[in-house]
N, C-alpha and C positions, 0 to 999 in steps of 0.2 A: 667687355669688348676689347680686343687687342688689335692695334693697327700697325702696319708695316709698309714703308714706302721705299721702293727700290728704283734708283735712277739708272738709266742705261743709254747706250749709244746706238741701239739697233731696234727701232720700232717694229720692223718686220719680224725680228726674232721673238719679241714679246707677243705679237699678234699670232704668229704661227704656233707658239707654245699653247696658247689657249684654244686655238682652232683645232689643234691636234687632240686636246682633251675632249673637245666636242665630238670629233669624229670617232673617238674611242668610247663614247657614251659615258665619260667621266665628268662631263661639264655640259652646261647649256647656256646659251646667250639669252639673257633676260631683259637687256635694255641697251639701246643705242641712242645717245643724246647728240643732237645737232648733226645728224647724218642725212636729214631731209627725205627719209623714206621709212617704210615699215620694216620690221625685222625680217619678214618673209621675203622681201625684195632685196635684202642686203646680202650680197655675196662677198667672198673673200677679196676679189679684185676691187670692189667698191670701198670696202673698209680700208684696204691698204692705200688706195689712191687718195682717199680723204686725208689720211695722216701724212703721207709723203708730200702732198701739196703744201702742207704747212711747214714741214721740216726743211723743204727745199727753199722756203722763203728766207731762211737765214742759214746758209751752209757753214758759217763760221762757228756756230754752236754745235759742238760734238755730242754733248750729253743732252739729248732732246727727247728721251722717252721715259715715261713713268709707269711703273707696275705697282699698284696699290692693293694691299691685302687687308680685308676687314674680317677678323675672326671673332666668332661668337661662342659662348659657352654651350655645351650640349643641352643644358636645361632651357635655353632660349628657343622657344618654338616660334619660328618666323615664317611667314608666308612670302610668296614671290612679290606681292605688292609691298610688303614691309621692307624687303631687301631693296626694292626700287626707291622707296621713299628715303631710306637710310642713305643709300648711295648718292641720291640727288642732294640731300641736305649736307652731307659730308663734303661733297665736291664744291658746293657753294661756300661753305665755311673756310675751306683752305684756298679759296681764290681761283678755282678751276670750273666754276659754274658755267662760264661762257665758252669753255673749250669742248671740242668733240671728245667723247669717251664712250667706251664699251664696257658693259658690266656682265661678267660671267659668274654663274653660280657653279661651284665645283662640288662633286660628290665623291671625291677620292679620300675622304677622311671621315672620322666618326664625330665630327663637330661641324655645324653650319659655317660656311665662309664664302666670301665673294672676292673676285679679282677684278680690278678696274684697270683698263689700258687707256693711256692718254698721252698727249705731248705738251710740253711747256712752251711751244712756239705759237705766238698769236698770229691771226691772219695778216697783221701789218708787219710781221717779221720780228717783232720785239720778243724778248725772252722773259718768261716769268721766273723770278728768282726763287729757287727751291732750297737755298742754303738754310739748314736748321729748321726746315718746315716740319719735320717729324716731332720735335720737342716743343714747338711753339703753336702754330695754327692747328696741326693735327691733334695735339694733345688736348687743346681746348675743345675742339670739335668732338673728340671722343667722349669727354666728360658730359658735354651737353646732350649728346645723343643717348648716352646711357640713361640719363634721367628722363629724357623725352619719350623714349620707347621702353622704359622699364627693363633695361638690359642688365645682365649680371656684370657688376663692376669689377674692373681689373685692379684698380688702385687699392693699396693697403693689404694686398695678399702676399704672404710669404711663399717660400718654395713649396711647402706642403699644401698650400691653398690656391695654387695657380688654376687659371681657367682650364676646364677640361677640353683641351684642344689637341689631344694625342692623335697621331695619324694611324690609319689602319696598318697592321703589321704587313711588312713587305715579304713577298715570296722570293726564293732564290731564282736566279736566271737559269733556265734549262734550254739548251740548244734544241730548236725545232718545236718547242711548246708554244713559244711566243715569237713573233718576228724579232730578229736579232737587234735591230736598231732600237726598237721600242723597249725591249727587255733591258738593254744597256742604259738607255735614258732613265728608265724607272729606278734602277739601282743607284746610278750616279747621283741623280737629284735627291734621292732619299739620304744617301750617305753624306753628301755635302750639307744637307739641311740639318741633320740630327746628330752626327758624330763629331767629336772634338779630337783632332789629330794635329801633329806639329811637324810632320815630315812626309815626303812622298812614300817612304817605306811604311809608315803608320797608316797613311791613306789607303795603301794597297792591302794592308792587313784587314782593314774594315771592309774593303771591296771584296776580298776573298771570302768573307763570310756569306756572300751572296753570289758566289761563283763568277766573279769578275776580276779583271786586272787592268791596270793602267801602265803602259810601257813607253819608255822614251827611246828605246832602241839602243844599240851599242854605241859606245862613246866615239867611235870613228865614223859614224854615219852622219849624213846631212841632217836627218831628222833630229838627232840628239843635239847637234851644233846649233840648229835653229829653234831649239826648245820645243820641239813637237811632242805630241802625246796621242797615243791611240789606245782605244779600249777594246778588249776582247772578252768573250765568254770563255770560261775554263771548265774542265771536267773535275771529277773528284780527285784526280791525281795532279791537278794544277796545270795540265797541258791546255794550250789554246785550241779552241775549236770554232769553226764558223768564220765569218768575215769580220775583220777588225774595222772599227770606225774611228776616223779622226775626231779629236775633241771639238774642232771647229765645225764639224758637220752635225753635231748634236745640238738640240735646243738648249739655250742657256749658255752654250760655248764653255764647257768645263775644262778650259785649257790649263797648262802648267802655271801660267802667270796668275790666273784667277785662283787656283788652288793655293798657291804660295802666299797669297794675300791673307788667307784665313789663318795661317800658322800662328802669328803673334797673338791674336785675340783668342784662339783656341787654347793656347797655353794658359791663359788666365782662367778661362771658363772651366777647364778640366781640373784645375788645382783643388777645388773643394772636395772632389771625389777620390783623391789620391789615397787617403787613409782608409777609406772604406774598401778599396780594392786590396790594399795590403792586408787588412784584417781577414778577408776571405781567403787569400792565398795562405796566410799563416794558419788559418783554421784547418785547411787541407793538410799542410805539412805537419801540423801538430798531432794529427791522428795516426801517423805512421812512424815506425822505427825505420823501415825500409820502404822505398816507393819507386815504382817503375815509371818511365816516361808516359806510357799509355794510360796507366791508372791516374797519374797526376793530371793529365788532360781531361780524363773522364770525370774526375772529382771536381775539377774547376768548372766543367760544363754545368754541373749541378748548382754551382754558385753563380751561374749566368756569366761566366768568364771563359773566353777562348784564348788559348795559348798557341803561338806560332814560333817554332824554332827556325832560324835562318841558317842555312848551310851553304858552304862553298862547293865547288865542283868535286872536291875530294870527299865530301860528305861530313866535313868537320863543322860543328855548330859554332857560329861566331856571334850570334845575336838571338834575342828572344823578345817577343812583343805580346802584350796582353791586350785583349779587346774586351772591355767591360760593357756587356749589353744592357746591364741594369741602368747605368748612368750614361751610356752612349759616349764612352771615352776610350782612347787608345793611348797606352803607355809603353815606351821602351823599358825593358827590365831595369836597366841601369838608372833610369829616371826615378824609379821607386826606391833605389838604394842598392848598395853593393851586394846585399844578401839576395837580391832578386835579379842579378845579372846572369847572363848565360853561363859564365864560368862558374859562378857559385852554385847555380841550380843543377847544372850537369854533374858537378862534382858530388852533389848530394844524392843524385838519383842512383837507383840500384837495378839489378837484373831480376829481383823478386820483390814481392810485396809482403810486408809484415806489419800488421796492425799493432798499435799499442793496446795493452790490456785495458779494458774499461775500468773506470774508477768504481770501487766498491761502494755500494750505498751504505750509509751508516745504519747499524742495527738499531731497532726500536728498543729503548731501555726497558727492563722489566718493571712491572707495576710496583710502585713504592708501597710499604706497609701502611695500613690504614692509619696508624697512630701518627704517621708523618703529616697527615692532612687534617687531624682533629684539632680543634681549638684547645688551648691549654686550659686546664681545669683548676680553678682556684677556689678554695673554701675559706671562709672566715675562721681563722684559727689554725688548727693543725691541717696538714696535707694528708690526703688519703690516697693510697696507691690504687690504681685501677686494676681490675682483674684482667687477666690475659684473655683475649678474644681472638680467635682465628677466623678471618673472613676472606673468602675467595672473591676476587674482583675481576671482571673482564678487563682486557687490555684497553686502557683509555685511548680515545682517539685524539685527545688533547689534554694538556694539563688543566686548562680551564674547565673542560667538561668534567674531569675527575674531581676537581675541587668542589664544583657546584653539586655534583651527584652525591659525593660522600658527605658533604655537609647536610644534605637532606636526609640521607639514610641513617646516619648515626646520631643525629641530634636528639632522637627520641630515646636512645639507650643510656646516654650519659648525661647526668645533670649534677650540678654542684650540690653537695649535701647541705641541707638547710641546718642552720644552727638551732639547737634545741633551746627553748626558753628555760631559764633557770627559775626554780620555784623560790618565791620570796620567803626568806627565813622568818619564822614567827618567834617573837620575843616571849619568854616565859612570863606568865602573869603572877604578880605578888599579892597575896591576900593581906590587905592593909589592916584588916581587923585583928590579926594575930600579932601585930608588932608590939 
């Protein structure tokens, strides 16, 4: 089991996010604790009023909303009743058992998981301290629940053994196929959650893979000066189509301030995958004497890498960005090294393609003469030369097979010559009677 606690300042936003998932058929409300009514009688207004009544009891506390995610391995077969029991005991163990909370089961990934929405403001207006709760109370609760419900354990697993909690692959945004605002939100939330980037340009490189762009506007506009950000769907030529939406109007508020906060930690997270990306780029470059820009991009695509050349108004290339879909990382070319910068790559590209000649496979050596594999023949006394024998052998599949085979076939033909027994010399007999 993997747990994640996200604190926020907008309980309404967290609630609307999960309710939106319910309306789209991607989630269902499975539990409402301390709301004083059945789920069927609980509408959005009642949910929001219950939470806001508490948050208004202490207006000085700005961070007053909690979004808790409990993720389970795909092999964990859990019923709705099990989800309810796990959520109840988890909230009790982290000190939120007496708080009102809603439990949503989401169906938008290929692993079972639930979302819990609550507030840390008590009815008397006091605040529940949540500092470090993820590595203290939550971690203890996780371990206890894994044993109690026989869940797949998250502790002790390395990168190649992580819980199977991969999301369902995201489709590109297409104008008119899905409501624009929903399509934008789906892409933005996916990219923010899974890709590692360290600048707005790298963020846009990842968004472009799903036909989306984030724009600050021109530098002389009020939007740019106030650090505004709008999202738009783009077509295959990169042109904006449809109605743009402000970041503040989307669930989760993916504003410029929020995005920039991820840059520092993303820089560390993407570092282990840097060499893997360089090796795959080198592999493509190493296959060609001459390589065109189009072929370079197509070959990289086979390696799950997208390349984007940044051009100015005159069409001159001034930058290059690589999007590694295998490890969900984004790198500016110069961050990989000088050889991967826009200047170095464009200088090496050609107008035609010319593959390098494939390496010739080494020829199978001819079968060695039989005498090479025969055991040396020693006789007691003089050495006897072996008669010449010509034997045609099939090409051996391996030296070991040849040795074993020949030892069997020829051991019956050649044997050391046995030493003849010398007859005992008889001494002449003397007739003693004639002496």
